[in-house]
SERO-4910 file (N, C-alpha, C, O; in steps of 0.05 Angstrom, whole numbers):
BEGIN
 pado doro    nc1    nc2    nc3   cac1   cac2   cac3    cc1    cc2    cc3    oc1    oc2    oc3
  Met    A     17    -24      0      0      0      0     17     25      0     36     27     16
  Lys    A     11     44    -17     27     68    -19     22     86      5      0     88     15
  Phe    A     43    100     13     41    120     34     38    147     20     58    159     11
  Glu    A     14    156     17      9    181      3     -5    201     21    -29    202     23
  His    A     11    217     35      1    238     53    -21    226     71    -44    236     72
  Val    A    -14    205     86    -33    192    104    -42    213    125    -26    227    136
  Gln    A    -68    213    130    -79    230    150    -91    212    172   -106    194    166
  Gly    A    -84    218    197    -95    202    218    -75    195    240    -56    210    246
  Ser    A    -80    171    252    -63    161    274    -44    140    263    -53    119    253
  Ile    A    -19    145    266      2    125    258     14    115    285     27    130    299
  Val    A     10     90    291     19     80    317     49     73    315     58     60    296
  Ala    A     64     83    335     92     75    338     92     50    355     91     51    379
  Met    A     94     27    341     90      1    354    112     -5    375    135      1    371
  Val    A    103    -16    397    122    -28    416    131    -55    404    118    -66    387
  Thr    A    154    -64    413    163    -91    406    159   -109    431    172   -105    451
  Pro    A    142   -129    428    138   -147    451    161   -167    454    171   -177    434
  Phe    A    169   -171    478    191   -190    484    181   -212    502    163   -208    519
  Lys    A    192   -236    500    188   -257    519    205   -252    544    222   -235    544
  Asp    A    200   -268    564    215   -264    589    245   -268    585    261   -257    600
  Asp    A    252   -284    565    281   -289    560    293   -267    543    317   -268    536
  Gly    A    277   -247    535    287   -224    520    284   -226    490    290   -207    476
  Ser    A    276   -250    480    273   -253    451    247   -240    442    228   -236    458
  Val    A    245   -234    416    221   -221    405    198   -241    406    201   -264    398
  Asn    A    175   -231    415    151   -248    417    134   -243    392    117   -225    392
  Phe    A    138   -258    371    124   -253    346     95   -260    347     79   -248    333
  Glu    A     87   -279    365     59   -285    368     44   -261    379     22   -255    369
  Val    A     55   -249    399     41   -225    411     43   -202    391     24   -186    389
  Leu    A     64   -199    376     66   -178    356     43   -181    336     31   -161    328
  Thr    A     37   -205    327     15   -209    309    -11   -199    322    -27   -186    309
  Gln    A    -15   -206    347    -40   -198    361    -42   -167    363    -63   -156    359
  Leu    A    -19   -155    368    -19   -125    370    -25   -112    344    -40    -93    343
  Leu    A    -14   -123    322    -19   -112    296    -48   -115    288    -60    -96    277
  Glu    A    -59   -138    293    -87   -142    287   -105   -124    303   -125   -114    293
  Arg    A    -98   -119    328   -114   -101    345   -113    -73    334   -133    -59    334
  Gln    A    -90    -64    325    -88    -37    314   -105    -34    289   -120    -15    286
  Ile    A   -103    -53    271   -119    -52    246   -149    -52    252   -164    -37    239
  Ala    A   -157    -70    270   -185    -71    277   -195    -46    290   -219    -40    290
  Ser    A   -177    -30    302   -185     -6    316   -185     19    298   -191     41    307
  Gly    A   -178     15    273   -179     37    254   -153     53    251   -153     73    237
  Thr    A   -131     43    263   -106     57    260    -99     60    230   -102     42    214
  Asp    A    -89     84    223    -86     91    195    -60     82    183    -58     80    158
  Ala    A    -39     77    199    -14     67    189      2     56    213     -4     63    236
  Ile    A     21     38    207     38     25    227     66     35    224     77     35    202
  Leu    A     79     42    247    108     47    247    122     25    262    117     21    286
  Ala    A    139     11    248    156     -9    261    184      3    265    193     19    249
  Leu    A    198     -6    286    225      1    292    229     31    298    250     42    291
  Gly    A    209     43    310    212     70    320    225     70    348    233     48    357
  Thr    A    227     93    360    238     94    387    222     76    406    234     63    422
  Thr    A    196     77    403    178     61    421    183     31    417    177     15    435
  Gly    A    193     23    394    198     -5    388    225    -15    398    232    -38    392
  Glu    A    240      1    412    266     -7    424    286    -17    403    302    -34    408
  Ser    A    284     -6    379    302    -16    357    331    -11    364    348    -26    354
  Ser    A    337      9    381    365     14    387    377     -8    405    402     -8    409
  Thr    A    361    -26    415    371    -48    431    372    -75    416    379    -95    427
  Met    A    364    -74    390    362    -99    375    383   -102    354    395    -82    345
  Thr    A    388   -126    346    408   -131    325    395   -125    298    371   -122    295
  His    A    412   -122    277    402   -117    250    385   -140    241    365   -137    227
  Glu    A    392   -165    249    377   -188    242    349   -188    254    329   -195    241
  Glu    A    347   -179    279    322   -177    293    305   -155    280    281   -158    276
  Asp    A    317   -132    273    303   -111    260    290   -121    234    266   -116    229
  Ala    A    306   -135    218    296   -145    192    273   -165    197    254   -166    181
  Ala    A    276   -182    217    255   -202    223    229   -188    231    207   -198    223
  Ile    A    231   -167    246    207   -152    255    193   -139    231    169   -139    228
  Val    A    210   -127    213    199   -115    189    185   -136    172    162   -132    162
  Glu    A    198   -158    167    187   -180    151    160   -189    163    141   -193    148
  His    A    160   -194    189    136   -204    202    113   -183    201     90   -190    195
  Thr    A    120   -158    205    100   -137    205     87   -134    177     63   -133    175
  Leu    A    104   -134    157     94   -132    130     76   -156    122     56   -153    109
  Lys    A     84   -179    131     68   -203    125     41   -203    139     21   -209    126
  Val    A     40   -195    164     15   -194    179     -3   -172    168    -27   -176    164
  Val    A      8   -148    164     -8   -125    155    -19   -131    127    -41   -124    121
  Asn    A     -2   -142    110    -10   -151     83    -25   -130     67    -45   -135     54
  Gly    A    -14   -105     68    -25    -84     52    -50    -71     61    -61    -54     47
  Arg    A    -60    -78     85    -85    -67     95    -82    -38    103   -101    -22    100
  Val    A    -59    -30    114    -52     -3    119    -23      1    112     -8    -19    111
  Pro    A    -14     26    108     15     30    102     32     23    126     25     26    149
  Val    A     56     12    120     76      6    140    100     24    136    113     24    115
  Val    A    106     40    157    130     57    157    151     43    174    144     31    194
  Val    A    176     44    165    197     30    180    218     50    188    228     66    171
  Gly    A    225     50    213    247     66    223    274     56    213    282     33    221
  Ser    A    288     71    197    313     62    186    336     81    193    357     81    180
  Gly    A    331     98    213    350    119    220    375    109    234    375     88    247
  Ser    A    396    124    231    421    119    245    437    145    246    431    164    231
  Asn    A    456    147    265    473    170    265    496    168    245    511    187    241
  Cys    A    497    145    232    516    141    209    499    142    184    482    125    179
  Thr    A    505    161    167    489    164    142    490    140    125    471    132    113
  Ala    A    514    128    123    517    104    106    501     81    117    489     66    101
  Thr    A    499     78    143    483     57    155    454     62    150    438     44    144
  Gln    A    446     87    153    418     95    148    410     89    119    388     79    114
  Met    A    428     94    101    423     89     72    420     59     67    403     50     53
  Gln    A    438     43     79    437     14     76    411      3     86    399    -14     73
  Ser    A    402     12    110    377      3    121    354     11    104    335     -4    100
  Ala    A    354     36     95    332     46     79    329     30     53    306     22     46
  Lys    A    351     23     40    349      7     16    339    -21     22    323    -32      7
  Leu    A    348    -32     44    339    -59     52    309    -60     57    295    -77     46
  Tyr    A    299    -41     73    271    -41     80    253    -34     56    231    -44     54
  Gln    A    264    -18     38    249    -13     13    246    -39     -3    225    -45    -13
  Ser    A    268    -54     -4    268    -79    -19    249   -100     -7    239   -117    -20
  Met    A    245    -98     20    228   -116     34    198   -109     30    181   -126     36
  Gly    A    193    -85     22    165    -77     17    154    -55     35    130    -51     35
  Ala    A    172    -42     49    162    -19     66    149      2     49    157      7     26
  Asp    A    129     15     59    114     35     45    127     63     48    124     80     31
  Ala    A    141     67     70    154     92     76    176     87     97    177     66    110
  Leu    A    194    107    100    216    105    118    217    128    138    209    150    130
  Leu    A    225    123    162    229    144    182    259    148    186    273    129    194
  Leu    A    269    173    181    297    179    183    302    198    205    290    219    207
  Ile    A    321    191    223    326    207    247    350    225    244    368    220    227
  Thr    A    350    246    260    374    264    261    398    249    271    395    230    286
  Pro    A    422    257    263    447    242    270    455    247    299    472    264    305
  Tyr    A    443    232    317    449    234    346    478    230    352    493    217    336
  Tyr    A    487    240    374    514    239    384    534    255    367    546    274    378
  Asn    A    538    249    342    556    265    326    543    291    317    557    309    308
  Lys    A    517    293    318    501    317    312    505    325    283    493    312    266
  Ala    A    520    344    276    525    353    248    519    383    246    502    394    260
  Asn    A    533    396    227    526    424    221    503    423    201    493    402    193
  Ala    A    493    447    193    469    448    177    473    434    150    454    419    142
  Glu    A    495    437    137    499    424    112    501    394    114    491    379     98
  Gly    A    515    385    136    516    356    141    488    344    147    482    322    138
  Met    A    472    360    162    445    351    169    429    348    143    414    329    140
  Tyr    A    432    368    125    417    366    100    424    341     84    406    327     75
  His    A    450    336     81    458    312     65    452    286     79    447    266     66
  His    A    451    286    106    444    262    121    416    252    112    412    228    111
  Phe    A    398    270    107    371    263     98    370    262     67    359    242     56
  Ala    A    380    282     53    376    284     24    390    261     10    379    251    -10
  Asp    A    414    253     19    428    232      4    413    206      7    413    190    -12
  Val    A    401    201     30    385    176     33    360    178     16    353    158      2
  Ala    A    347    200     16    323    204      0    329    201    -30    312    191    -45
  Asp    A    352    209    -38    360    206    -66    364    177    -73    361    169    -97
  Ala    A    370    160    -53    378    133    -59    354    113    -59    357     90    -65
  Val    A    330    123    -51    306    106    -50    284    117    -67    286    140    -77
  Asp    A    263    102    -70    240    110    -87    214    110    -72    193    112    -84
  Ile    A    216    109    -45    191    110    -29    193    134    -10    215    145     -6
  Pro    A    170    143      0    170    167     17    187    165     42    188    143     55
  Cys    A    200    186     49    216    188     74    204    209     92    195    230     83
  Ile    A    203    203    118    193    221    138    217    230    156    231    213    167
  Leu    A    221    256    157    242    266    175    233    263    204    209    265    210
  Tyr    A    252    258    222    245    253    250    261    273    267    285    269    270
  Asn    A    247    293    278    260    313    294    253    308    324    231    313    332
  Val    A    273    298    339    268    292    367    292    299    383    307    281    393
  Pro    A    298    325    387    323    333    400    326    324    429    348    322    438
  Gly    A    304    318    442    306    308    470    320    281    470    332    273    491
  Arg    A    319    266    449    332    240    446    359    242    434    378    229    442
  Thr    A    361    259    413    385    259    396    405    281    403    428    279    395
  Gly    A    397    301    418    415    323    424    419    343    402    436    360    404
  Cys    A    403    340    380    404    359    358    377    361    345    362    342    345
  Ser    A    372    384    333    347    390    320    353    396    291    374    406    284
  Ile    A    333    391    273    336    398    245    332    428    243    310    438    249
  Pro    A    351    444    234    347    473    231    323    478    213    319    464    193
  Val    A    309    500    218    286    508    202    295    510    172    281    502    154
  Ser    A    318    522    168    328    526    140    332    499    126    329    497    102
  Val    A    340    478    141    344    452    129    317    439    123    314    427    102
  Val    A    297    442    140    270    432    134    260    445    108    249    432     91
  Glu    A    265    471    106    256    486     82    269    475     57    257    474     36
  Arg    A    294    467     59    309    457     36    299    428     29    298    421      5
  Leu    A    293    413     49    286    385     45    257    381     37    250    362     22
  Ala    A    239    398     45    210    395     40    203    391     11    186    375      5
  Pro    A    216    405     -8    209    401    -36    220    375    -49    213    368    -71
  His    A    237    361    -34    249    337    -46    227    317    -53    209    312    -37
  Pro    A    228    305    -77    206    287    -85    202    262    -68    181    250    -69
  His    A    222    254    -53    219    230    -36    217    237     -7    215    219     10
  Ile    A    217    262      0    213    270     29    184    279     32    176    301     21
  Ala    A    168    263     46    140    267     46    129    281     71    106    290     72
  Ala    A    145    282     93    134    292    118    156    296    139    179    288    134
  Ile    A    148    307    161    165    309    184    149    300    209    126    308    212
  Lys    A    162    283    225    151    277    251    164    296    271    188    294    276
  Glu    A    148    315    281    159    336    297    154    329    327    132    331    337
  Ala    A    176    321    340    174    311    367    191    326    386    201    316    407
  Ser    A    196    352    380    211    369    399    193    379    421    203    386    443
  Gly    A    167    379    417    148    390    437    147    421    436    134    433    453
  Asp    A    161    432    417    164    461    414    144    471    393    150    469    369
  Val    A    121    481    402    101    491    383    112    514    366    104    517    343
  Ala    A    129    530    378    141    553    363    157    543    339    156    554    318
  Tyr    A    172    521    343    187    509    321    168    499    299    172    504    276
  Ala    A    147    486    308    127    476    289    115    498    273    110    496    249
  Met    A    110    521    286     99    544    272    118    554    251    110    563    229
  Lys    A    144    552    256    164    563    237    166    545    212    174    555    191
  Ile    A    159    520    215    161    502    191    133    497    179    131    483    159
  Ala    A    112    508    190     85    503    181     81    512    152     65    500    137
  His    A     95    532    143     92    542    116    102    522     95     96    524     72
  Cys    A    117    501    104    127    480     86    105    460     80    107    445     60
  Ile    A     83    459     96     62    440     92     48    445     66     42    468     59
  Gly    A     43    423     51     29    425     26     21    398     16     22    379     31
  Pro    A     13    396     -9      4    370    -19     25    348    -18     18    324    -17
  Asp    A     50    356    -18     72    336    -19     90    336      6    110    323      6
  Phe    A     81    350     26     97    351     51     78    354     75     64    374     77
  Ala    A     78    334     93     59    334    115     74    338    141     98    333    144
  Leu    A     59    347    161     69    350    188     54    331    207     29    331    207
  Tyr    A     69    314    221     56    297    241     67    304    269     91    309    272
  Ser    A     49    305    288     58    309    315     72    284    325     62    261    321
  Gly    A     95    287    337    109    265    350    105    264    379    116    247    393
  Asn    A     88    282    389     81    283    418     51    282    420     37    300    410
  Asp    A     40    262    433     11    259    435     -3    283    447    -25    290    439
  Asp    A     10    295    467     -3    317    481     -8    342    465    -25    358    472
  Ile    A      7    346    443      3    370    427     -7    363    398     -2    378    380
  Thr    A    -20    340    395    -31    333    369    -50    353    359    -48    362    336
  Ile    A    -69    362    376    -89    381    368    -76    408    361    -83    419    339
  Pro    A    -58    419    377    -46    445    369    -31    443    342    -32    461    326
  Leu    A    -17    420    337     -3    418    311    -22    414    288    -17    423    266
  Met    A    -45    401    293    -64    398    272    -78    425    266    -87    429    243
  Ser    A    -79    442    285    -92    468    281    -76    486    262    -86    505    251
  Ile    A    -50    479    258    -33    494    239    -28    479    213    -11    486    198
  Gly    A    -44    458    210    -42    443    185    -31    415    186    -28    401    166
  Gly    A    -26    405    211    -16    378    214    -36    357    205    -60    362    205
  Ser    A    -25    334    197    -42    313    186    -48    291    206    -61    271    199
  Gly    A    -39    294    231    -44    273    250    -21    269    269     -6    288    275
  Val    A    -18    245    279      2    239    299     15    212    294      3    193    285
  Ile    A     41    211    300     55    186    303     57    180    333     72    193    347
  Ser    A     41    162    342     31    161    369     42    138    386     44    115    377
  Val    A     50    144    411     56    125    432     29    116    445     24     92    449
  Tyr    A     13    135    451    -13    131    464    -30    111    449    -46     96    461
  Ala    A    -28    111    422    -45     93    406    -40     63    412    -56     46    405
  Asn    A    -17     57    424    -12     29    433    -32     21    454    -39     -3    456
  Val    A    -41     40    470    -59     34    493    -88     37    484   -105     20    490
  Met    A    -95     59    471   -123     65    463   -123     72    433   -128     95    426
  Pro    A   -119     52    416   -117     58    387   -142     70    375   -140     88    358
  Lys    A   -165     60    382   -190     69    370   -195     98    378   -203    115    361
  Val    A   -191    105    403   -195    133    412   -176    152    398   -184    173    389
  Cys    A   -150    144    395   -130    160    382   -139    165    353   -137    188    343
  His    A   -147    144    339   -156    147    312   -180    166    310   -181    183    292
  Glu    A   -199    163    328   -223    179    326   -218    208    332   -231    226    320
  Ile    A   -200    214    351   -194    242    357   -184    256    332   -192    278    326
  Val    A   -165    243    318   -153    255    294   -174    258    272   -177    278    259
  Arg    A   -190    236    269   -210    237    248   -231    259    253   -239    273    234
  Glu    A   -239    261    278   -259    282    284   -249    310    278   -263    327    267
  Phe    A   -224    315    285   -212    341    279   -211    346    249   -218    367    239
  Leu    A   -202    326    234   -198    329    205   -224    331    190   -225    344    169
  Thr    A   -246    320    201   -272    321    187   -289    343    197   -313    345    189
  Gly    A   -279    360    214   -293    385    222   -306    386    249   -316    406    257
  Asp    A   -306    363    263   -318    363    290   -296    369    310   -289    352    327
  Gln    A   -285    393    308   -262    400    324   -269    402    354   -252    396    371
  Lys    A   -293    411    360   -301    413    388   -300    386    402   -290    383    424
  Lys    A   -311    365    388   -310    338    400   -282    328    402   -274    315    422
  Ala    A   -266    333    381   -238    324    381   -223    336    405   -208    322    419
  Val    A   -226    361    409   -212    375    432   -222    363    458   -206    359    476
  Ser    A   -248    359    461   -259    348    485   -248    321    492   -240    315    515
  Glu    A   -246    303    471   -235    277    476   -205    278    481   -195    263    498
  His    A   -192    295    467   -163    298    472   -158    307    501   -140    296    514
  Leu    A   -172    326    510   -169    335    538   -177    314    558   -165    312    580
  Arg    A   -197    298    551   -206    277    569   -183    257    575   -181    247    597
  Tyr    A   -167    251    555   -146    231    558   -118    243    559    -98    229    558
  Leu    A   -116    269    562    -90    283    563    -73    274    586    -49    271    584
  His    A    -86    269    609    -71    261    633    -57    234    627    -34    230    635
  Leu    A    -71    216    614    -59    190    607    -36    194    587    -15    182    589
  Met    A    -41    210    566    -20    215    546      5    225    560     27    216    553
  Asn    A      2    243    579     26    254    593     39    233    611     63    232    612
  Asp    A     22    217    625     34    197    643     48    174    629     62    159    642
  Leu    A     43    171    603     58    151    588     87    160    584    103    146    571
  Phe    A     94    184    595    121    194    594    131    201    622    149    217    625
  Leu    A    119    188    642    129    191    670    159    183    672    174    194    687
  Glu    A    166    163    657    193    154    654    199    152    624    181    155    608
  Val    A    223    146    617    231    147    589    215    126    573    211    103    581
  Asn    A    205    135    550    190    117    532    209     96    521    232    102    514
  Pro    A    200     70    519    173     60    523    167     46    550    150     29    551
  Ile    A    182     53    571    177     40    596    148     43    605    135     22    611
  Pro    A    136     67    607    109     69    616     88     56    598     69     44    607
  Val    A     92     59    571     71     48    553     72     17    554     50      5    553
  Lys    A     95      5    557     95    -24    559     84    -33    586     71    -54    587
  Thr    A     89    -17    606     77    -23    632     47    -22    631     33    -40    641
  Ala    A     37     -1    618      8      2    615     -4    -21    599    -26    -31    606
  Met    A      9    -29    578     -1    -51    561     -2    -77    577    -20    -93    574
  Asn    A     19    -82    593     19   -106    609     -4   -105    630    -16   -125    636
  Leu    A     -9    -82    641    -30    -79    661    -58    -85    649    -75    -94    664
  Ile    A    -62    -80    624    -88    -86    612    -88   -113    597   -106   -119    581
  Gly    A    -67   -129    602    -68   -156    592    -58   -161    564    -64   -181    552
  Leu    A    -42   -142    553    -32   -146    526     -6   -161    524      4   -168    503
  Asn    A      6   -166    548     29   -184    550     53   -178    531     63   -195    517
  Val    A     61   -152    533     84   -144    515    111   -150    528    131   -146    515
  Gly    A    111   -160    553    135   -168    565    153   -145    575    144   -123    577
  Pro    A    178   -151    581    196   -132    592    209   -113    572    204   -116    547
  Met    A    224    -94    581    241    -78    564    269    -91    562    275   -109    578
  Arg    A    285    -82    544    313    -90    543    330    -69    556    326    -45    553
  Leu    A    351    -79    570    370    -60    581    383    -43    559    388    -53    537
  Pro    A    388    -18    566    389     -5    592    362      4    603    361     15    625
  Leu    A    340      0    588    314      6    600    307    -16    620    315    -39    618
  Tyr    A    292     -7    641    286    -25    663    258    -20    672    245     -1    664
  Glu    A    248    -38    688    220    -36    697    215    -10    712    233      2    724
  Met    A    190     -1    710    182     25    721    184     25    752    180      5    765
  Ser    A    192     48    762    193     51    791    166     48    804    145     53    791
  Asp    A    165     40    829    139     35    842    122     61    843     98     60    838
  Asp    A    135     83    850    119    108    853    107    116    826     84    123    825
  Ala    A    123    115    805    113    122    778     91    102    769     72    110    756
  Lys    A     95     77    775     76     57    767     49     61    781     28     59    768
  His    A     50     68    807     25     73    821     10     97    810    -14     97    807
  Lys    A     25    117    802     13    141    790      0    134    763    -22    143    757
  Leu    A     14    118    747      4    110    721    -21     93    725    -41     97    710
  Glu    A    -22     75    744    -45     59    749    -69     76    757    -91     71    747
  Ala    A    -65     96    773    -87    114    781    -98    129    756   -122    132    753
  Thr    A    -80    138    739    -89    151    715   -104    132    696   -124    140    683
  Met    A    -95    108    694   -109     88    678   -137     82    689   -155     78    673
  Arg    A   -139     81    715   -166     77    727   -184    101    720   -208     98    713
  Glu    A   -173    125    721   -187    149    714   -197    148    685   -218    159    679
  Ala    A   -181    136    668   -188    134    640   -206    110    633   -214    106    610
  Gly    A   -212     94    654   -230     71    650   -216     46    639   -230     28    629
  Leu    A   -190     45    642   -175     22    631   -171      0    652   -166    -23    645
  Leu    A   -173      7    677   -170    -12    699   -194    -12    717   -195    -27    737
***
């Protein structure tokens, strides 16, 4: 299925693990089917929420292969192929394209950062090398660097760069790049809590952590806003805002996997260096989940 300016909720999938730390493909199948049945508009595999930074290249490829097989063209599949090494990012992008990915998520070059020209080529050279849409991923809280506005402006017209996942949490930054939005370049919120504000300036939806827990609600909030029932969308967004925020009480995906285990989705543990949630944070999350009607 082609990724053509998808509007809606794109879930950033968790990766379920067994107690021995291996990938639980049986549960992954169940999670994918749950997302599709709930109306999720696209699937993101190997994002931050999927703990791809703790997995081997072989495991990454196996997850992509399994996800594509299960989804079977019912919704677009985006694959996180980012790296702080541009050559590695390019290699992964070509591989996932050959496997059948509908789009790619490319991250800023964490740790080594880069100047503006290096940042531009980190994305543009990879986009030049593939034939499927690429989504820029701006998440300076994770990477220690942000895509300069001038670089977004240069990249937006590229025929293979289709969108940006804006996860800085900085609405002022989003406002500065909003003029880049058009038929061939979309803006997605990378933070659940500001999905509505970013959609108000032309955003097409959200690449969501929260959708792992309440996929149908997340899909409906975005759909309602896009179809003109903005009052209802805002009301529902505010109703679950506390939960969206508490899914970041500790570093993602610790809280979301904890929440999913609490409601019986059996996604298992995290991989080190991530560790189980502290008791105080877990109790707070449980209270918020009860408030949301999940427990």
